[in-house]
N, C-alpha and C positions, 0 to 999 in steps of 0.2 A: 587225093594226092595225083596228078597228072604228069608228075614226073618220075623217072627211076629212082628208087631209094638208096640214099647212101647208107654205108655201115655206120656212119656215125648219127645217123636218124635215130630220134628218141622212138621207145616202144610206147606201145598203148598204156602198159602198166606205169612206166615212168612217167609219163604224160600225166597219166591220173593223179600221181602224186605232186608234180612241180606246177601244173596248170592254176590250183587256186592261189599261188603264191604270185603267180605273175598276172593275173587278170584283177587289176587295180581299177581299170576303166571297164565300162559296159561293153560286152561282145560288140554291139553294133554301133560303137560311138563314131560319130562323123569324121574324127581326124585318122582313126584307123583305116590304113590302106592295104595291108599286109595280114595275112594270117599269122596269128600270133604262135603257132606252132611252127610254121614254116621260118620264120623270124629266129626260133628257139634252135631250130633245126641249123641254121646257118652258123648262129656263133658256135654250137658245138663243134661244126665243122672247123670254123677257123680256130678254136681251141685246141682241136686236135691236130690239123694240118700245118696250122701256123700261116702266116702270110709273109712269106722267105722272099727278101730284096735279092736282086740280081747281083 
C-alpha cells in the first residue's frame, strides 16, 4: 500500500475471510485495473463516511 491507511481499511484477518468471496475472476484478469483490496477499502469508507450532498 503506497497511501496512508484509513481507519476504515480492512485488516489482514478480515481480508483473508472476505477475499475468497470477492475473487470470482482470476487475479490477473485483463479487465481488472485496480487492486481488489483497494476497491473494497473504498467501498467500506463510503459505507462508513457516506457521500453527503451539500
